[in-house]
C-alpha positions as CSV (number, residue, x, y, z in Angstrom):
1,M,-26.4,-56.1,-10.5
2,P,-22.9,-54.6,-9.1
3,K,-23.1,-51.2,-6.9
4,Q,-21.6,-48.1,-8.2
5,Q,-18.9,-46.4,-6.2
6,S,-20.1,-43.1,-4.0
7,T,-19.1,-40.1,-5.6
8,W,-16.8,-39.4,-2.2
9,A,-14.7,-42.7,-3.0
10,R,-14.3,-41.7,-6.7
11,H,-12.9,-38.2,-5.6
12,V,-10.5,-39.9,-3.1
13,S,-9.2,-42.5,-5.6
14,A,-8.9,-39.8,-8.1
15,G,-7.0,-37.7,-5.6
16,A,-4.6,-40.6,-4.5
17,I,-3.5,-41.3,-8.1
18,V,-2.8,-37.2,-8.8
19,F,-0.9,-37.3,-5.6
20,A,1.3,-40.5,-6.0
21,T,1.9,-39.3,-9.7
22,L,3.1,-36.1,-8.4
23,M,5.2,-37.4,-6.0
24,A,6.9,-39.9,-8.5
25,G,7.6,-36.6,-10.4
26,C,9.7,-35.2,-7.6
27,A,11.7,-38.1,-6.9
28,A,15.5,-37.4,-6.9
29,R,17.1,-38.6,-9.9
30,P,21.2,-38.8,-10.8
31,P,22.3,-35.9,-12.9
32,A,22.5,-36.7,-16.5
33,S,26.2,-36.6,-16.8
34,A,28.6,-36.5,-13.8
35,V,30.7,-33.3,-14.0
36,P,34.2,-34.0,-12.8
37,D,34.9,-32.6,-8.9
38,P,36.8,-29.6,-9.3
39,G,38.4,-30.2,-6.1
40,P,39.4,-28.0,-3.5
41,Q,40.0,-24.2,-4.4
42,G,42.4,-21.9,-2.4
43,G,40.7,-19.0,-0.3
44,R,42.4,-15.9,0.1
45,G,45.7,-17.0,1.3
46,T,46.7,-18.0,4.7
47,P,49.0,-16.8,7.4
48,E,52.0,-19.1,6.5
49,G,51.9,-17.4,3.1
50,C,51.9,-19.0,-0.9
51,Q,55.0,-21.6,-1.6
52,A,54.2,-20.6,-5.5
53,D,55.1,-16.7,-4.7
54,K,58.6,-17.9,-4.6
55,L,58.2,-19.2,-8.3
56,G,57.0,-17.3,-11.0
57,D,53.4,-18.1,-12.5
58,E,54.9,-19.8,-15.8
59,A,56.7,-22.3,-13.4
60,L,53.5,-23.8,-13.0
61,I,52.8,-24.3,-16.7
62,G,53.4,-27.8,-17.9
63,K,53.1,-29.5,-14.1
64,S,50.5,-32.0,-13.3
65,E,47.4,-30.7,-11.7
66,A,48.2,-32.2,-8.3
67,N,51.8,-31.0,-8.5
68,A,50.3,-27.0,-9.0
69,V,47.7,-27.8,-6.7
70,A,50.3,-28.4,-4.0
71,L,52.5,-25.6,-4.8
72,L,49.4,-23.2,-4.2
73,N,48.8,-24.3,-1.2
74,G,48.4,-21.1,1.1
75,C,47.6,-19.5,-1.8
76,A,44.2,-17.7,-3.6
77,W,43.7,-19.8,-6.7
78,R,40.9,-21.4,-8.8
79,F,40.4,-23.7,-11.8
80,G,39.5,-21.3,-14.8
81,K,39.1,-24.4,-17.8
82,R,39.4,-27.9,-16.6
83,E,39.6,-30.5,-19.4
84,G,38.0,-28.1,-21.7
85,Q,35.0,-27.2,-19.3
86,Q,34.6,-23.7,-18.3
87,M,34.3,-23.6,-14.6
88,P,32.1,-20.8,-12.5
89,G,34.0,-17.8,-11.5
90,T,33.4,-14.3,-9.8
91,M,33.8,-10.8,-11.5
92,D,35.9,-9.6,-8.6
93,Y,39.7,-8.6,-9.3
94,N,42.1,-10.3,-6.9
95,P,45.6,-9.7,-8.3
96,Q,47.0,-12.5,-5.8
97,R,44.6,-15.1,-7.5
98,R,45.8,-17.2,-9.7
99,T,43.3,-18.6,-12.6
100,L,44.6,-22.2,-13.6
101,D,43.6,-23.8,-17.0
102,V,44.3,-27.8,-17.1
103,K,43.8,-29.9,-20.1
104,D,45.1,-33.7,-20.1
105,G,45.9,-33.4,-16.3
106,K,48.7,-30.2,-17.0
107,V,48.7,-27.0,-16.4
108,T,48.3,-25.0,-19.8
109,A,47.8,-21.5,-18.6
110,V,47.8,-19.1,-15.5
111,R,46.2,-16.0,-15.0
112,R,46.0,-13.5,-12.4
113,G,42.8,-11.5,-10.9
């Protein structure tokens, strides 16, 4: 006749199983769908100034995203919508900051604030 496990051994075994299950649930998982990296966005501006201030905001419309970002070097800017996805923004009003909407790699709208 086989020996029965002691109560202590059963509790330790059950505890180990529960612990392993909880730890497996906490394992890092990759995100369900990768969100495109919005890339570096401009800060409050640089001492050198904003190159795009020499052009009107409408000059950015139709430019490729890369060209617009290069023109905005030293400017305060951010993405509003990028490829149909609304990007996070703030509620503060900054008249020097440009908010760009980009679709199919081209700037479709520029707003201030």
